[in-house]
C-alpha positions as CSV (number, residue, x, y, z in Angstrom):
1,M,0.0,0.0,0.0
2,D,2.8,2.4,0.9
3,V,4.6,1.7,-2.4
4,K,1.4,2.4,-4.4
5,K,0.8,5.6,-2.5
6,K,4.3,6.7,-3.0
7,K,4.1,6.1,-6.8
8,K,0.8,8.0,-7.0
9,T,2.2,11.0,-5.0
10,S,5.3,11.1,-7.2
11,W,3.2,11.1,-10.4
12,K,1.1,14.0,-9.2
13,H,4.1,15.9,-8.2
14,W,5.2,16.2,-11.8
15,I,1.8,17.4,-13.2
16,P,2.5,21.2,-12.8
17,F,5.8,20.7,-14.7
18,Y,4.0,18.9,-17.5
19,I,1.4,21.7,-17.7
20,M,4.2,24.3,-17.9
21,F,5.8,22.2,-20.6
22,I,2.8,22.2,-22.9
23,P,2.8,25.8,-24.3
24,G,6.5,25.6,-25.2
25,F,6.1,22.1,-26.7
26,V,3.1,23.3,-28.8
27,Y,5.0,26.4,-30.0
28,L,8.0,24.1,-30.9
29,I,5.7,21.8,-33.0
30,V,3.8,24.7,-34.7
31,N,6.8,26.9,-35.4
32,N,9.7,24.4,-36.0
33,Y,8.3,21.1,-37.1
34,M,5.0,21.7,-39.0
35,P,6.7,24.0,-41.6
36,L,9.0,21.1,-42.5
37,Y,6.2,19.8,-44.6
38,G,6.8,22.8,-46.9
39,L,10.4,21.7,-47.7
40,Q,9.1,19.7,-50.6
41,L,8.3,23.0,-52.3
42,A,12.0,23.4,-53.1
43,F,11.7,20.4,-55.4
44,K,8.3,21.1,-57.0
45,Q,6.8,23.3,-59.6
46,F,4.3,24.8,-57.2
47,S,0.7,25.4,-58.4
48,Y,-1.8,27.2,-56.3
49,Q,-4.6,25.2,-57.9
50,K,-3.0,21.8,-57.1
51,G,-1.5,22.7,-53.8
52,I,1.8,21.4,-52.3
53,S,0.9,17.7,-52.5
54,G,-0.5,17.9,-56.0
55,S,2.3,19.9,-57.6
56,G,4.7,18.0,-59.8
57,W,8.3,17.2,-58.8
58,I,11.0,18.9,-60.9
59,G,14.2,17.9,-59.0
60,F,16.8,20.6,-58.5
61,K,15.6,23.0,-61.1
62,N,14.5,25.5,-58.5
63,F,18.0,25.8,-57.2
64,K,19.4,26.9,-60.6
65,F,18.0,30.5,-60.5
66,L,20.3,31.4,-57.6
67,F,23.4,30.5,-59.6
68,A,22.2,31.3,-63.1
69,S,21.7,35.0,-62.3
70,S,24.5,37.5,-63.2
71,D,24.3,38.7,-59.6
72,A,25.0,35.3,-58.1
73,F,28.6,36.1,-57.2
74,I,27.8,39.5,-55.8
75,M,25.0,38.3,-53.5
76,I,26.9,35.3,-52.3
77,R,30.0,37.3,-51.7
78,N,28.1,40.0,-49.8
79,T,26.2,37.5,-47.7
80,L,29.3,35.6,-46.6
81,L,31.8,38.5,-46.2
82,Y,29.4,40.7,-44.2
83,N,28.5,37.8,-41.9
84,I,32.1,36.7,-41.3
85,F,33.2,40.2,-40.5
86,W,30.2,41.0,-38.3
87,I,30.6,37.8,-36.3
88,L,34.3,38.7,-35.5
89,L,33.5,42.3,-34.9
90,G,30.5,41.4,-32.7
91,V,32.7,39.3,-30.5
92,V,35.3,42.0,-30.0
93,L,32.8,44.8,-29.4
94,G,30.4,42.6,-27.3
95,V,33.2,41.5,-25.0
96,A,34.7,45.0,-24.7
97,V,31.4,46.6,-23.9
98,A,30.5,43.9,-21.4
99,I,33.8,44.4,-19.6
100,L,33.4,48.2,-19.5
101,F,29.7,47.8,-18.4
102,N,30.8,45.4,-15.6
103,E,33.1,48.1,-14.2
104,I,30.2,50.6,-13.6
105,L,29.5,50.6,-9.8
106,N,26.6,53.2,-9.7
107,K,23.3,51.3,-9.9
108,T,21.4,54.2,-11.4
109,A,24.1,54.8,-14.1
110,K,24.1,51.0,-14.8
111,K,20.4,50.9,-15.4
112,F,20.5,53.9,-17.6
113,Y,23.4,52.6,-19.8
114,Q,21.8,49.2,-20.0
115,T,18.5,50.6,-21.3
116,A,20.3,52.9,-23.7
117,I,22.5,50.2,-25.2
118,L,19.7,47.7,-25.4
119,L,17.0,50.0,-26.9
120,P,18.2,49.8,-30.5
121,Y,17.9,46.0,-30.4
122,L,14.2,46.4,-29.6
123,M,13.6,48.8,-32.4
124,S,11.9,47.7,-35.6
125,M,14.1,47.9,-38.7
126,V,11.5,50.2,-40.3
127,V,12.2,52.7,-37.5
128,V,15.9,52.2,-37.9
129,A,15.7,52.8,-41.7
130,Y,13.9,56.2,-41.2
131,L,16.5,57.2,-38.5
132,V,19.3,56.4,-40.9
133,Y,17.5,58.4,-43.6
134,A,17.1,61.4,-41.3
135,Y,20.9,61.4,-41.1
136,L,21.8,60.6,-44.7
137,A,19.1,62.3,-46.8
138,S,20.9,64.4,-49.4
139,D,18.7,67.6,-48.9
140,T,17.5,67.4,-45.3
141,G,20.0,65.0,-43.7
142,L,21.8,65.9,-40.5
143,I,25.2,64.8,-41.8
144,N,25.0,66.8,-45.0
145,N,23.5,70.0,-43.5
146,A,25.2,70.1,-40.1
147,I,28.5,68.5,-40.7
148,I,29.5,68.6,-44.4
149,K,28.0,71.9,-45.3
150,G,27.9,73.6,-41.9
151,L,31.1,72.4,-40.2
152,F,33.3,72.0,-43.3
153,G,31.7,74.7,-45.3
154,R,31.2,72.7,-48.5
155,E,28.5,73.8,-50.9
156,K,27.4,70.3,-51.9
157,G,26.8,67.3,-49.7
158,I,27.2,63.7,-50.4
159,D,24.3,61.8,-52.1
160,W,24.6,58.8,-49.8
161,Y,21.9,56.7,-51.5
162,M,23.8,56.9,-54.8
163,E,27.3,56.1,-53.6
164,K,27.8,52.4,-53.0
165,N,31.3,52.8,-51.6
166,Y,30.1,54.2,-48.3
167,W,27.5,51.4,-47.6
168,P,29.7,48.6,-46.3
169,F,30.7,51.0,-43.4
170,I,27.1,52.3,-43.0
171,L,25.6,48.8,-42.8
172,T,28.4,47.7,-40.4
173,F,27.7,50.6,-38.1
174,V,24.0,50.2,-38.1
175,N,24.3,46.4,-37.6
176,Q,26.6,46.8,-34.6
177,W,24.7,49.7,-33.1
178,K,21.5,47.7,-33.2
179,S,22.9,44.3,-32.0
180,I,25.7,45.2,-29.6
181,G,23.3,45.6,-26.6
182,F,22.1,42.0,-26.9
183,G,25.6,40.7,-27.5
184,M,26.8,42.6,-24.5
185,L,24.1,41.0,-22.3
186,L,25.2,37.5,-23.3
187,Y,28.8,38.1,-22.4
188,L,27.8,40.1,-19.2
189,S,25.8,37.1,-18.0
190,S,29.0,35.1,-18.0
191,L,31.1,37.9,-16.6
192,V,29.0,38.3,-13.4
193,G,29.5,34.6,-12.7
194,I,33.3,34.9,-12.5
195,D,34.6,34.5,-8.9
196,K,35.8,37.9,-7.6
197,S,38.6,36.1,-5.7
198,Y,40.5,35.7,-8.9
199,Y,40.7,39.4,-9.4
200,E,41.5,40.0,-5.7
201,A,44.4,37.6,-5.9
202,A,45.6,39.2,-9.2
203,M,45.5,42.7,-7.6
204,L,47.6,41.4,-4.6
205,D,50.2,40.1,-7.1
206,G,50.3,43.6,-8.7
207,A,48.4,42.8,-11.9
208,T,47.2,45.7,-13.9
209,K,43.6,46.0,-15.2
210,W,44.7,44.9,-18.7
211,Q,46.6,41.9,-17.3
212,Q,43.5,40.9,-15.3
213,I,41.4,41.1,-18.5
214,R,43.9,39.2,-20.6
215,M,44.8,36.5,-18.0
216,I,41.5,36.0,-16.2
217,T,38.4,37.5,-18.0
218,I,39.1,36.4,-21.6
219,P,40.1,32.8,-20.7
220,L,37.0,32.4,-18.6
221,L,34.8,33.9,-21.3
222,K,36.3,31.6,-24.0
223,P,33.5,28.9,-23.7
224,T,30.8,31.5,-24.1
225,I,32.6,33.2,-27.1
226,I,33.2,29.8,-28.8
227,M,29.6,28.7,-28.3
228,L,28.1,32.0,-29.7
229,V,30.5,31.9,-32.7
230,I,29.5,28.4,-33.6
231,L,25.8,29.2,-33.3
232,N,26.3,32.3,-35.4
233,M,27.9,30.1,-38.1
234,G,24.5,28.7,-38.7
235,Q,23.3,32.1,-40.0
236,I,26.3,32.8,-42.2
237,F,24.4,32.2,-45.4
238,R,21.5,34.3,-44.3
239,S,21.2,38.1,-43.9
240,D,19.0,40.5,-42.0
241,F,16.5,41.3,-44.7
242,G,15.3,44.6,-43.1
243,L,18.9,45.8,-42.8
244,F,19.8,45.2,-46.4
245,Y,16.5,46.0,-48.0
246,Q,14.9,48.8,-45.9
247,V,17.9,50.7,-44.7
248,P,19.4,51.4,-48.2
249,M,15.8,51.9,-49.5
250,H,16.5,49.2,-52.1
251,Q,18.3,51.7,-54.3
252,G,19.5,50.1,-57.5
253,A,22.8,52.1,-57.4
254,L,23.7,50.4,-54.2
255,L,23.0,46.8,-55.1
256,K,26.7,45.8,-55.5
257,A,27.2,46.7,-51.8
258,T,23.7,45.7,-50.4
259,Q,22.5,42.8,-52.5
260,T,22.3,39.6,-50.5
261,I,20.7,36.2,-51.0
262,D,17.6,37.2,-49.0
263,T,17.0,40.5,-50.9
264,F,17.6,38.8,-54.2
265,V,15.1,36.1,-53.5
266,F,12.5,38.6,-52.3
267,T,12.9,40.7,-55.4
268,A,12.7,37.6,-57.6
269,L,9.6,36.4,-55.8
270,L,7.9,39.7,-56.4
271,K,8.6,39.4,-60.1
272,T,8.0,35.7,-60.7
273,N,5.7,34.7,-57.8
274,N,7.6,31.4,-57.8
275,L,7.4,30.0,-54.3
276,G,9.5,27.0,-55.3
277,M,12.5,29.2,-56.0
278,S,12.2,31.0,-52.6
279,A,11.8,27.6,-50.8
280,A,14.9,26.3,-52.6
281,A,16.9,29.3,-51.5
282,S,15.8,28.9,-47.9
283,F,16.5,25.2,-48.0
284,L,20.0,25.8,-49.4
285,Q,20.7,28.4,-46.7
286,S,19.7,25.9,-44.0
287,V,22.0,23.2,-45.5
288,V,24.9,25.5,-45.7
289,G,24.3,26.8,-42.2
290,F,24.3,23.2,-40.9
291,I,27.5,22.4,-42.7
292,F,29.2,25.5,-41.2
293,I,28.0,24.7,-37.7
294,M,29.3,21.1,-38.0
295,G,32.6,22.3,-39.5
296,A,33.2,25.0,-36.9
297,N,32.3,22.6,-34.1
298,A,34.7,19.9,-35.6
299,I,37.5,22.4,-35.7
300,V,36.9,23.5,-32.1
301,R,36.6,19.9,-30.9
302,K,39.9,19.1,-32.5
303,M,41.6,22.0,-30.8
304,D,39.8,21.9,-27.4
305,K,37.3,19.1,-26.9
306,N,35.9,20.8,-23.7
307,S,34.9,23.9,-25.6
308,S,32.9,22.2,-28.4
309,L,29.1,22.1,-28.4
310,F,28.9,18.4,-29.1
């Protein structure tokens, strides 16, 4: 009798946990697993009349449009180079800002700076695009009127939306300005968990602040840095659509600097209304991202097995 009662009590004990598990499980099924049914669109000539199941199979023909275009090299180059550079830059700036933020002792100042640095991450890219336009507009923009014409005394400003050479720097600045707050929080969450006794012992030995960062902070942050870099590798063949499409206002003169796979696919979808092609591009991005994650993890596992994800 006691055994049966104990089993019954143990089963009831877990009921609240199962109930809490249900919403997350339903979201996972609906958001991550049900859409897998649509992967077959990448290999079909989709017809709205026939639906997904009734549409005919055409093999890998949908994948050809990505590589047959004259812009194939440009969009693939831009997607890869921007992501590789931003991953590395995000690590450097994220760690640096997290270390500086951790040195703030005043609680009021800490809350203010935390809100200020995280606010851009919460902004819609539409709002960010109009903020950028307020600075870069050729006639009314702040940079042209207040700095180039006002401060330097030039009669004519720069037509930013017609000069592609400036946009790698503009996009990099906007991307880091918007995302650095979230990256800082990830590293800061690891920083606050470091035992203070390490720094106290280093100070007693006469270590400078830079030596403490180099010998204590960075090595202890290494697992977090490696994990985030590996996870970001999964997005290396994707791009922030809003950043590359809305911020440059999709100006044709800037396409060599702003054209990525996502913007190209969106433009092609508007023209051709071919869902199979967009599905093929998304499928290819997922496969390439998976390969990069596995490759990066294999390299890390070979160098330091304890730092790899799996």
